[in-house]
N, C-alpha and C positions, 0 to 999 in steps of 0.2 A: 144495313148493315145496322139493327138496328140501336137506338140514343133512346131512354128513358133514366126516369128517376122514379128511384121508390125511397118508403121512409120505411128505417127499420128502428125497433130501441129508441125512435126520437129521434133518429140521424137519416136525413136526406142521403144518398148514393147516385151518384150517376152509373147508371151500366151503360158497357157499351160492348152489345155483342155478333154472331153470328146467326143464329139460327132465331126465326119469330118465335119457335115454340115458346123460349126463354122469358118474350117480354109477356106472352098470354099466361105465362107461373107465376108471374109475381102484381096480375091483375086487381090483384084487393090492398096493392100495397104501397098504387102507382102516387105520385104528388106532384104539386108546381111547386114544391118549394128548392131553393138554394140550395145545390148539394154539396157537401162539406169535403165529398172525397168520390175519385174515380175509381171503375171496376171495370178492367177490359181483359180477359183473358185472349192469351195471346196462345200461336200453333202449340207452343213447348208444353204450356200449359198444361192443353188437350192431351199431350204427349205424355206430361210424368201424371196426369190422371189413368190414363190406360194400364199404364205401368205397374199402377197401384193393384188395378184390378186383377192385371196379370200375376203379380205376387202373390195375390190370394186364392186364387186358380192353383199355382204351385203347391201353395202349401196345403189346399186342398185335395192337390194330386187327381184333379178336373184340367181336361182342353182347358183352354185360355178361347175365353168370350169374345169376339171383338164389340165393342160396346161403340151405342150409336153416338155419332157425333155430337148432337143437340143434347145428351144426357151427360155425356164427358163434359162437355159445356157449363153442364148444370154446376156437378160435380167442383167445377172448375171456380164456379161461381160465390159457389157453397165455401169453400176453402178460401177465397182472394177476404169475403165479406167478413167472415172468423178473423183472421186475423188483422183487418184493417178497422174494425170496432171496438180492437182491443184498444186501442187508443185512446177512444173515447167511454170507456171505462163499462165496456161489454164485452162478455165470456156467454158462448154456448156450450147449453149445458143436454144433454141426452137422459131426457124423461118424460112425462107427461104431467103437464102445466094443466090446471085449472084455477078457478074464482069462482068462492062462495062469499057471498053477500060482499062483493069488493074486496078482498082480502086474495094473494094467491100462494098455492100450495103444488109441489113437485115434487113427483114421487121418484126415487129414480131406483133401479135396480138392473142385473145382467138380464139382456137380451133373454124373453120367453120366460120370467120369469112372471108376469102377470099384472106390468104397471094399469095398461090399459084395460084391462079388467075390473082393476080396482077402483081406477078413476071414473067407471061404468056405474058400479055401485056407488059411488057417491049422487049421479045423473038419476039413478033410480029412488035413490032415498031422499035426497032434497030439491029434486024438481027444480022449476024453476029459480031458485038461487044460485044454482051450479050449469058454467058455462063452459067449454073446454077451450087453451086461448090455446095451447099447441097439446100435439100426442106423441110427440117425435125429441124434434130438436125445437126449444125456447130460446128463447133470449133472455139474458137478467145482465140488467145495469144499476150499476150501482155509483153512487153521485152525494156526495154529504153525509154518509154516513147510513144511508137507505139503499136496499132495491129493490128492482123493481122488474118484476117478469111479461117478456113480449109475446106476440105469438111473429110466426116464420113460416112462411107458403113450403117448409118442408116439416111436412106432416103425418108423417110415417102411413102404413098399409090403410088403416080409416079413414083418411083424410079429413081428421078433427081439429080442425084448430080455427083463428077467426086474428083478423086484425086487430086486436086489444090489449089492453094492459093492464096491471094489477102490483100494489104495495106484495112483498115476498114474506108471506109472516112465516112460511116454514121449509123449511128443503126435507124428505121423508125418507129411507134408505124403506124400501119395502121389502118380504123377504116372506116366501110362503111355511106358513107351518100351520099345525090342527089347533089351534085356538087365535085368538086374537088378543094380541097383548101390543101397549105402544112406550114408550120411554125415552127417555132424553140421549143425546150422546155427547160423548164427550169432544174437544176437540182436538186429541189425539185420532180418533177415530173419525173423527167427519171431515181431516184434511186427504186423509187419502181419496176419501168415498168423492169428494169433490174431482181428486186429480185423476180418478179414474174414470169416471163420466163424464169432466167440460172436456171439450176439444183440446187435444193434443200438437203439436207440430217439432218439426225436427230442428227449429231455428232457435240455439238459445238464447239468444236476448227475448225474442220474442216470446216464448217458453218462460222466462222470467219475469217478464211484465202478466201474460197469466196466470202463474200461482201468488203474485202478489196481489191482483183480482182476486184470489179465491181466498185468501189475508182473509181481505178486509169480505166477500164474502162472510165470513167463519162470523164476521164482528155486527152482520145486519140484519141476519136470518136466525130462524131456532133450525134443531139439526137435532131429527130423531130418528130412533129403528122403530119397524113397525113390525111384528110379527103378525099375518092375517091366512085367513082361508077366502074363499069366493064368497060367505053368508053375507048376506048383507047387513051383519052384525058389525062385521069389518069396519064399515064407515062409517059406522054409529062410533067405534072405538077407537079410530082415527083420530073422528073431529076431537070427540072432546078433550083427546089425550092433547093435541093440537092447540084447541082454541081454550080451555082450561085454566 
């Protein structure tokens, strides 16, 4: 049984698992630090994870898939980490996060809207000033009124991430439009946006903690709404709106 320690969002975590592929999955995040908590998915966790996939297949009216056990365990580790790290002021967000000149920006949107495409425009426009922190599921840690964005190995279909972090400057809600424009979001609009794109759970006490972290995040970063197309100008408009 593989046993190893990783560091995520600055928190060292011991992971005990069954499948060596999952130790390889975390290879860029391994650490020698003394762990603060332990994640050890059980067989029951894997069964519950398979049931989640079954519910998705049922909703789509397609035959149920038999998921590879190592992948089930990977998903169980993901959920356990997302929940355990909330105790340390960390939430998981579904979005594309990048760093430009040492400042973090995360784009959130419904799947297929173009988060990764827009992030690619930033890399094309600003070159070596930009790197991807995570293209799918970054972590945000809020401490002392400040927010920091961190990479994770769950990095989407393009595999864009690195074990890096940056102070979080802004969360940007991305929407397709024929023209490029950006403006601030009200707190009333930003809060449901976070609820939609942050990790959620059916545990009421844990969900209360997540909602509290989201409330703290609203005070620690800017929130903006970006309407954009796929022209390179979109990256310029977004940058000027975020850093003006």
